[in-house]
N, C-alpha and C positions, 0 to 999 in steps of 0.2 A: 303356705301358699303354694300353688304349683308353680313349678320349674319350665321354661320353655324348651320342649325338644330341639337339639341342632337340627335334625334332618326338616323340620317345620320350618326353619329360619331360610332354608332354601328354596322354598317353596312361594309361588305368588298366584294371586288369584287372577284370571283373564276375562272372568265373567260369574254371573251368579252361582254359585254353588260349584265351581270348577277351580280346580288347584293344576298346576303344572311345575315340574321342576324345572329351575334354571340351568340353563347348558354353558359351560364356559369353553372357551378355546383349547382345541387340544395342540401339543406341542408340535405335529405337524403342521396344522394351519397354521400357527404362530412362523413356524420357518418358511412355509409359502408366502406368505403375507410379506415378512421382512426381505426374502429373494426380490419378489416384484417391486417393492420400494427401492432396492438398489440399484436395480435394473433401468427403473425410472431414473433414478437420480443419475447414472452413469449417461444415460441418453441427455438429459439436460446438459450435463458438464460439456459433453461433446460437442452439442448444439451452441452451448456460450462459447467453447473455444472455438469454434468454426467462424461465428460470428466475429469475435476479436480478430482473427486470422482477416477476416475479409474487411472487418474497418479498418486495421493496421494496411493491407493492401491498398487501399483506395486512398488513405492519409500519404501514402508514398507516392501513388500518382498523381494526388493532386500537387504534391510537394515539386516532385520530378517537373512536372509538364510547366508549373510555374518556373522552374530554372530554363527550360527551353524557351518560352516565351519572354524570358529577360536576355537569353543569349541571342534571340532572332531579332528583338528590337533594337541591341546593343549593332549588331551587323547591320542592319536598316539602317539605322541613324550614321553610322561611317560610310553606307552607302549613298547616302544623300548629301553628305559633304564631298563625296569622292569627283573628281574632274577626270579622271580615267582611272578604267578597270581593267585589272588583268585577271581570267578564270582559269584557274587548273597549273599556274606557273606561276614564278617571282622574280624580279630581277633585282639585284643588290638588296637584299632583305639586310636591314641593320641591326638584325638579331641573329643570331646562330640558330639554324635550322636544326644540328643536332640529330640528323635522320628523318623528321618528322616532313610529311609532304605538303607542300603549298597547294592551297585550295582556291585562294583569293586573296589578292593584292589591290590595295586602293592607292592612288596619289589624290592627296588632298592640300590644303593649302599649309595645312601645321608639319605636314610628313607622309611618308610612306607609311601605309598599314597593311600587314602581312600575317592572315590567317592561315596556320597549318595545324596539321592532324597526325598525330604519331604517339610514341610513348610518353608517358607522363615523365616530367622532368624529376619526381621524387614520388617512394611508394606509398605516399599518403593519398594519391588519387586512385581512383576506381578505373581500370584499365587505360584505354585509350583516350586521348583530351583534345579538344579544340583549344590552341593557344591564338595571343592577337600578342603579335609584337606592333606597336605605334606608339604616338605620344599617350600620355599619361592625358588624365582628366583633371581638371582644377575644381576649387571648391564650387564653383558654379555649374559643374558639371559640362563643360566644354572642353575640348582639347586643348592644352598649353603647347607652348614652343619649345619644351625641355625635350630631353633625350627621350629617346623612345624605352618603353620596357615591355618584357616579354614577358607575358600572364596566362596563367591557364584560367579560361572563360566557363568550360562546363569538361564533365569526365564521363565514364561509363560509356564511351560511344562504339559501336559497332566499325568493323573493319572501312566501310564508306559513311562513316557517321554523320559527317557535314560534308552538306552536295551546296556548291554554287554552280547552277546551270543557266546559259541565255537562254529566257523562254521565249522572246521575241525582241522587237527592236526597241531599246531602252527599259528593256527589262531583264531582272536575273530573278528566277526561282532558288531560295533558300530552303533546305530540308535538313532535320537534327533526327537521327534515329540513336537509341541507347539502348543499353541490354543490361538486365539485373539476374540474379540469381534467387529463386524463391526459398525461403525457409524449408520447404518440404520436398525441394528437388524441382528440378527443370528452370527454366529460364521465362522473361517476360521481356518484351519489347515494345518501348512508348516512341510515338515519333510525332513530329510538329514540323509545318511547314507554311511559308508566304511568298508571293510573289512582290517584289520592289521595284518600283521604278528608279532606273539608273543612268547613268553616264554611259557614254562609248565603252562598250566591252572588248576586249581582245582575248580571243581562245587561246590556251596554251598550245604550245607546240607537242 
């Protein structure tokens, strides 16, 4: 019985009466293909990392803007309860200012409320902070008649990160601006504002 020739095993028919040797990839071709695959993988990884950083940035923007809105809602509610407003200064604040700048003081039925901007009371906060000195809130969400408390409302403020300005008769414009360091260098600023109907205002001297 005849044995198959090894050379014949490497041949195949492509048509009637035609034979062609099977061609394998050379080492150079394999290295080129491998290099192209690695380059494509590196590009895809970079795109995924960039997408992840962009997603994290958007999440932080959403979170910080939520904090800004909550802060403006708090100040707006205090303004609506106030019977007298002083912008840019404070008189007889019930809490020590500790070098912070008073930007808004309100007279309410529950007591005086003073908002100040400056250095944080402890290193856990990011940069400059806005602090509220005034009556605490009860379980019903309304101010109580107890002693005043001095609490951080929001942090990471720029130099003039919280502003209270007289917009017109019976109106006060509130503004917040924060600054954050980016992971790959540079900074990002976020700001929010609102105009609130208020009682009689007194500009600071």
